[in-house]
TIKOLTI-942637 format. One record per residue (C-alpha): residue number from 1; residue in three letters; x, y, z. Coordinates in Angstrom, 3 decimals, padded with zeros to 6 digits. Example, Ala and Ser with C-alpha at 12.3 -4.5 7.8 and 13.67 -1.06 7.14 Angstrom:
<pts>
nr 1; rest Ala; c1 012.300; c2 -004.500; c3 007.800
nr 2; rest Ser; c1 013.670; c2 -001.060; c3 007.140
</pts>
This chain:
<pts>
nr 1; rest Met; c1 043.158; c2 056.244; c3 005.563
nr 2; rest Val; c1 045.205; c2 052.921; c3 005.583
nr 3; rest Lys; c1 042.249; c2 051.165; c3 007.580
nr 4; rest Leu; c1 039.771; c2 052.395; c3 004.850
nr 5; rest Leu; c1 041.834; c2 051.008; c3 001.857
nr 6; rest Pro; c1 040.379; c2 047.326; c3 002.327
nr 7; rest Ala; c1 036.773; c2 048.841; c3 001.975
nr 8; rest Val; c1 037.802; c2 050.802; c3 -001.109
nr 9; rest Arg; c1 039.319; c2 047.753; c3 -002.610
nr 10; rest Arg; c1 036.069; c2 045.691; c3 -001.991
nr 11; rest Asn; c1 033.988; c2 048.247; c3 -003.889
nr 12; rest Ile; c1 036.469; c2 048.034; c3 -006.839
nr 13; rest Asp; c1 036.249; c2 044.280; c3 -006.792
nr 14; rest Ala; c1 032.488; c2 044.637; c3 -006.817
nr 15; rest Gly; c1 032.719; c2 046.911; c3 -009.802
nr 16; rest Val; c1 032.095; c2 050.152; c3 -008.088
nr 17; rest Val; c1 035.034; c2 052.449; c3 -009.222
nr 18; rest Asp; c1 034.668; c2 055.982; c3 -007.759
nr 19; rest Glu; c1 037.174; c2 058.141; c3 -009.478
nr 20; rest Glu; c1 036.761; c2 060.821; c3 -006.915
nr 21; rest Val; c1 037.589; c2 058.539; c3 -004.019
nr 22; rest Leu; c1 040.486; c2 057.141; c3 -005.734
nr 23; rest Ser; c1 041.772; c2 060.751; c3 -006.582
nr 24; rest Asp; c1 041.428; c2 061.522; c3 -002.659
nr 25; rest Val; c1 043.219; c2 058.400; c3 -001.711
nr 26; rest Ala; c1 046.190; c2 059.317; c3 -004.025
nr 27; rest Asp; c1 046.258; c2 063.022; c3 -002.911
nr 28; rest Phe; c1 046.213; c2 061.802; c3 000.691
nr 29; rest Phe; c1 049.347; c2 059.487; c3 000.175
nr 30; rest Ser; c1 051.113; c2 062.062; c3 -001.867
nr 31; rest Thr; c1 050.428; c2 065.110; c3 -000.096
nr 32; rest Phe; c1 049.819; c2 064.392; c3 003.506
nr 33; rest Thr; c1 051.790; c2 061.280; c3 003.881
nr 34; rest Asp; c1 054.718; c2 061.802; c3 001.681
nr 35; rest Gly; c1 054.763; c2 065.538; c3 001.271
nr 36; rest Cys; c1 054.649; c2 066.338; c3 004.892
nr 37; rest His; c1 055.088; c2 063.340; c3 007.224
nr 38; rest His; c1 057.847; c2 061.491; c3 005.305
nr 39; rest Ala; c1 059.408; c2 064.773; c3 004.398
nr 40; rest Lys; c1 059.899; c2 065.545; c3 008.096
nr 41; rest Glu; c1 061.400; c2 062.275; c3 008.752
nr 42; rest Glu; c1 063.922; c2 062.346; c3 005.628
nr 43; rest Asp; c1 064.806; c2 065.866; c3 005.963
nr 44; rest Leu; c1 064.864; c2 066.307; c3 009.807
nr 45; rest Leu; c1 064.507; c2 063.305; c3 011.975
nr 46; rest Phe; c1 066.699; c2 060.970; c3 009.937
nr 47; rest Pro; c1 069.786; c2 063.287; c3 009.777
nr 48; rest Met; c1 069.409; c2 064.097; c3 013.376
nr 49; rest Leu; c1 069.439; c2 060.243; c3 014.141
nr 50; rest Gln; c1 072.505; c2 059.965; c3 012.198
nr 51; rest Leu; c1 074.202; c2 062.747; c3 013.947
nr 52; rest Arg; c1 073.559; c2 060.539; c3 017.182
nr 53; rest Gly; c1 075.075; c2 057.458; c3 015.738
nr 54; rest Val; c1 072.148; c2 055.764; c3 013.935
nr 55; rest Ser; c1 072.939; c2 054.099; c3 010.648
nr 56; rest Ser; c1 071.238; c2 055.709; c3 007.661
nr 57; rest Lys; c1 071.510; c2 052.349; c3 005.721
nr 58; rest Gly; c1 070.327; c2 049.778; c3 008.347
nr 59; rest Cys; c1 067.176; c2 049.247; c3 009.928
nr 60; rest Pro; c1 064.837; c2 050.884; c3 010.897
nr 61; rest Val; c1 066.048; c2 054.241; c3 008.967
nr 62; rest Gly; c1 067.242; c2 052.543; c3 005.672
nr 63; rest Gly; c1 064.204; c2 050.369; c3 005.437
nr 64; rest Leu; c1 061.706; c2 053.208; c3 006.068
nr 65; rest Arg; c1 063.538; c2 055.281; c3 003.405
nr 66; rest Leu; c1 063.160; c2 052.376; c3 000.976
nr 67; rest Glu; c1 059.411; c2 052.274; c3 001.916
nr 68; rest His; c1 058.906; c2 055.928; c3 001.318
nr 69; rest Gln; c1 060.216; c2 055.428; c3 -002.202
nr 70; rest Gln; c1 057.944; c2 052.240; c3 -002.488
nr 71; rest Gly; c1 055.122; c2 054.509; c3 -001.430
nr 72; rest Arg; c1 055.772; c2 057.109; c3 -004.035
nr 73; rest Asn; c1 055.853; c2 054.263; c3 -006.689
nr 74; rest Thr; c1 052.553; c2 052.967; c3 -005.340
nr 75; rest Val; c1 050.801; c2 056.408; c3 -005.671
nr 76; rest Arg; c1 052.089; c2 056.721; c3 -009.277
nr 77; rest Ala; c1 050.876; c2 053.332; c3 -010.040
nr 78; rest Leu; c1 047.469; c2 053.952; c3 -008.589
nr 79; rest Arg; c1 047.327; c2 057.305; c3 -010.641
nr 80; rest Ser; c1 048.426; c2 055.550; c3 -013.877
nr 81; rest Ala; c1 045.825; c2 052.912; c3 -013.374
nr 82; rest Val; c1 043.067; c2 055.226; c3 -012.676
nr 83; rest Glu; c1 043.895; c2 057.071; c3 -016.022
nr 84; rest Lys; c1 043.864; c2 053.757; c3 -017.869
nr 85; rest Tyr; c1 040.396; c2 053.083; c3 -016.342
nr 86; rest Lys; c1 039.142; c2 056.542; c3 -017.522
nr 87; rest Ala; c1 040.439; c2 055.647; c3 -020.933
nr 88; rest Gly; c1 038.635; c2 052.410; c3 -021.146
nr 89; rest Asp; c1 041.147; c2 049.912; c3 -020.509
nr 90; rest Pro; c1 039.378; c2 046.724; c3 -019.269
nr 91; rest Lys; c1 042.289; c2 045.489; c3 -017.126
nr 92; rest Ala; c1 042.551; c2 048.721; c3 -015.129
nr 93; rest Arg; c1 039.991; c2 047.872; c3 -012.528
nr 94; rest Gly; c1 042.054; c2 044.740; c3 -011.536
nr 95; rest Thr; c1 045.173; c2 046.964; c3 -011.475
nr 96; rest Ile; c1 043.651; c2 049.320; c3 -009.165
nr 97; rest Ser; c1 042.540; c2 046.595; c3 -006.831
nr 98; rest Ser; c1 046.129; c2 045.185; c3 -006.845
nr 99; rest Val; c1 047.731; c2 048.589; c3 -006.162
nr 100; rest Leu; c1 045.290; c2 049.174; c3 -003.307
nr 101; rest Lys; c1 046.283; c2 045.669; c3 -001.723
nr 102; rest Asp; c1 050.123; c2 046.621; c3 -002.315
nr 103; rest Ala; c1 049.385; c2 050.111; c3 -000.579
nr 104; rest Thr; c1 047.535; c2 048.394; c3 002.440
nr 105; rest Asp; c1 050.301; c2 045.933; c3 003.039
nr 106; rest Leu; c1 053.060; c2 048.534; c3 002.576
nr 107; rest Tyr; c1 051.707; c2 051.238; c3 004.928
nr 108; rest Thr; c1 050.399; c2 048.805; c3 007.561
nr 109; rest Asp; c1 053.936; c2 047.410; c3 007.902
nr 110; rest His; c1 055.348; c2 050.845; c3 007.642
nr 111; rest Ile; c1 053.369; c2 052.284; c3 010.517
nr 112; rest Trp; c1 054.349; c2 049.122; c3 012.661
nr 113; rest Arg; c1 057.923; c2 049.833; c3 011.864
nr 114; rest Glu; c1 057.603; c2 053.604; c3 012.886
nr 115; rest Asp; c1 055.548; c2 053.010; c3 016.021
nr 116; rest Tyr; c1 057.609; c2 049.941; c3 017.369
nr 117; rest Leu; c1 061.210; c2 050.669; c3 016.074
nr 118; rest Leu; c1 061.690; c2 054.139; c3 014.786
nr 119; rest Phe; c1 059.883; c2 056.204; c3 017.521
nr 120; rest Pro; c1 060.995; c2 054.231; c3 020.686
nr 121; rest Met; c1 064.655; c2 054.269; c3 019.267
nr 122; rest Ser; c1 064.535; c2 057.900; c3 018.675
nr 123; rest Glu; c1 063.288; c2 058.437; c3 022.307
nr 124; rest Lys; c1 066.359; c2 056.668; c3 023.610
nr 125; rest Val; c1 069.115; c2 058.416; c3 021.395
nr 126; rest Leu; c1 067.926; c2 061.833; c3 020.963
nr 127; rest Leu; c1 068.911; c2 064.593; c3 023.494
nr 128; rest Asp; c1 066.432; c2 067.009; c3 024.880
nr 129; rest Gln; c1 068.009; c2 069.793; c3 022.621
nr 130; rest Asp; c1 067.562; c2 067.501; c3 019.692
nr 131; rest Arg; c1 063.684; c2 067.139; c3 020.535
nr 132; rest Lys; c1 063.282; c2 070.765; c3 021.002
nr 133; rest Ser; c1 064.948; c2 071.602; c3 017.631
nr 134; rest Leu; c1 063.146; c2 068.968; c3 015.821
nr 135; rest Gly; c1 059.855; c2 070.275; c3 017.207
nr 136; rest Lys; c1 060.460; c2 073.821; c3 015.902
nr 137; rest Asp; c1 061.553; c2 072.553; c3 012.609
nr 138; rest Phe; c1 058.446; c2 070.274; c3 012.465
nr 139; rest Asp; c1 056.212; c2 073.249; c3 013.069
nr 140; rest Glu; c1 057.877; c2 075.246; c3 010.266
nr 141; rest Val; c1 057.297; c2 072.323; c3 007.931
nr 142; rest Glu; c1 053.515; c2 072.234; c3 008.924
nr 143; rest Thr; c1 053.253; c2 076.094; c3 008.512
nr 144; rest Arg; c1 054.347; c2 075.651; c3 004.807
nr 145; rest Phe; c1 051.216; c2 073.696; c3 004.224
nr 146; rest Gly; c1 048.698; c2 076.245; c3 005.725
nr 147; rest Ser; c1 046.781; c2 076.424; c3 008.935
nr 148; rest Ser; c1 043.991; c2 074.132; c3 007.709
nr 149; rest Phe; c1 046.307; c2 071.382; c3 006.379
nr 150; rest His; c1 045.448; c2 068.737; c3 008.969
nr 151; rest Glu; c1 041.824; c2 069.435; c3 009.214
nr 152; rest Lys; c1 041.384; c2 069.205; c3 005.340
nr 153; rest Tyr; c1 042.780; c2 065.620; c3 005.412
nr 154; rest Glu; c1 040.884; c2 064.776; c3 008.643
nr 155; rest Arg; c1 037.721; c2 065.900; c3 006.994
nr 156; rest Leu; c1 038.641; c2 063.903; c3 003.772
nr 157; rest Val; c1 039.132; c2 060.599; c3 005.898
nr 158; rest Asp; c1 035.854; c2 061.205; c3 007.999
nr 159; rest Lys; c1 033.910; c2 061.622; c3 004.606
nr 160; rest Leu; c1 035.503; c2 058.410; c3 003.181
nr 161; rest Glu; c1 034.732; c2 056.465; c3 006.461
nr 162; rest Arg; c1 031.072; c2 057.532; c3 006.235
nr 163; rest Asp; c1 030.734; c2 056.831; c3 002.604
nr 164; rest Leu; c1 032.500; c2 053.455; c3 002.714
nr 165; rest Ala; c1 031.155; c2 051.530; c3 005.795
nr 166; rest Ser; c1 029.104; c2 051.632; c3 008.897
nr 167; rest Ala; c1 030.798; c2 052.107; c3 012.134
nr 168; rest Thr; c1 030.320; c2 048.482; c3 013.120
nr 169; rest Glu; c1 031.693; c2 047.015; c3 009.893
nr 170; rest Leu; c1 034.659; c2 049.510; c3 010.030
nr 171; rest Arg; c1 035.543; c2 048.526; c3 013.668
nr 172; rest Lys; c1 035.448; c2 044.762; c3 012.758
nr 173; rest Glu; c1 037.766; c2 045.593; c3 009.500
nr 174; rest Val; c1 040.158; c2 047.678; c3 011.817
nr 175; rest Ala; c1 040.409; c2 044.773; c3 014.320
nr 176; rest Val; c1 041.587; c2 042.615; c3 011.341
nr 177; rest Asp; c1 043.684; c2 044.705; c3 009.348
nr 178; rest Met; c1 045.576; c2 047.131; c3 011.771
nr 179; rest Pro; c1 047.307; c2 045.237; c3 014.769
nr 180; rest Val; c1 047.174; c2 047.236; c3 017.864
nr 181; rest Thr; c1 049.931; c2 045.284; c3 019.531
nr 182; rest Ala; c1 053.357; c2 044.619; c3 018.256
nr 183; rest Pro; c1 053.138; c2 041.528; c3 015.856
nr 184; rest Thr; c1 056.080; c2 039.161; c3 015.634
nr 185; rest Gly; c1 057.466; c2 036.931; c3 012.852
nr 186; rest Glu; c1 058.547; c2 037.253; c3 009.307
nr 187; rest Glu; c1 055.685; c2 039.707; c3 008.115
nr 188; rest His; c1 057.589; c2 042.491; c3 009.734
nr 189; rest Arg; c1 061.120; c2 041.848; c3 008.701
nr 190; rest Cys; c1 062.982; c2 044.829; c3 007.517
nr 191; rest Pro; c1 062.450; c2 045.478; c3 003.872
nr 192; rest Leu; c1 066.211; c2 045.556; c3 003.538
nr 193; rest Asp; c1 066.320; c2 042.056; c3 004.501
nr 194; rest Ser; c1 065.036; c2 040.585; c3 001.276
nr 195; rest Arg; c1 067.035; c2 042.988; c3 -000.770
nr 196; rest Glu; c1 070.225; c2 041.941; c3 000.946
nr 197; rest Ser; c1 069.658; c2 038.273; c3 000.722
nr 198; rest Ser; c1 068.770; c2 038.262; c3 -003.151
</pts>
C-alpha cells in the first residue's frame, strides 16, 4: 500500500479524486496497519522487549510508538480532508495530496526502522520461550479479525495496483520510493531525536 501512495497522489494532483480509493487507503492504514499490526507491537512485542531490558522510551521502541500515533493522526487528517472535498472545499484536494505525501514519508521510514532496527534487535534479545509466547498471542489477535482478514486487504492492494499503474510503471516507482537496502544518513534518524533537540 505504501508503494502505491505516490500513484494515488499523482492522480489527486492531476485532478482525479477517487473517493472510494481514498476510503480504502484510510481503512487499510486504520484497520490493517494500526488495528492489527501496530496493536500487536504495542500490546505484545514492546512489553516483552521491555521485560528483556529494552527501553520503552528510547529508540527504536519509543520512536516507533510516536510514529504509530503520527499514523493515526495522518489517517484522521485524510478522512477529514476527504469529507471537506465532498462538501465542496476548494482547498481540500491540495490537503489530500499533502496528507498522502506525509503518509508516504512516515510509513517508508517506519518500515525501514522496523526492518533494520526493531526486528533484528528483537531477534537478539528475545528468548525462545518469548518467541513461542508471542507467536501464540499474535495468532489470537489475528483470530479476532476473522479468517479472511489478510486476504481482504491483499485483494484491496491488488485491485488498487491494477487500477493505478501498469506493472512496469509500478516497478520503476518502487525502486525510487522504497529502498530495498538499509539507507544511511539523516533521513532515518529516530523521530525522538528532533523532539529532544527542540
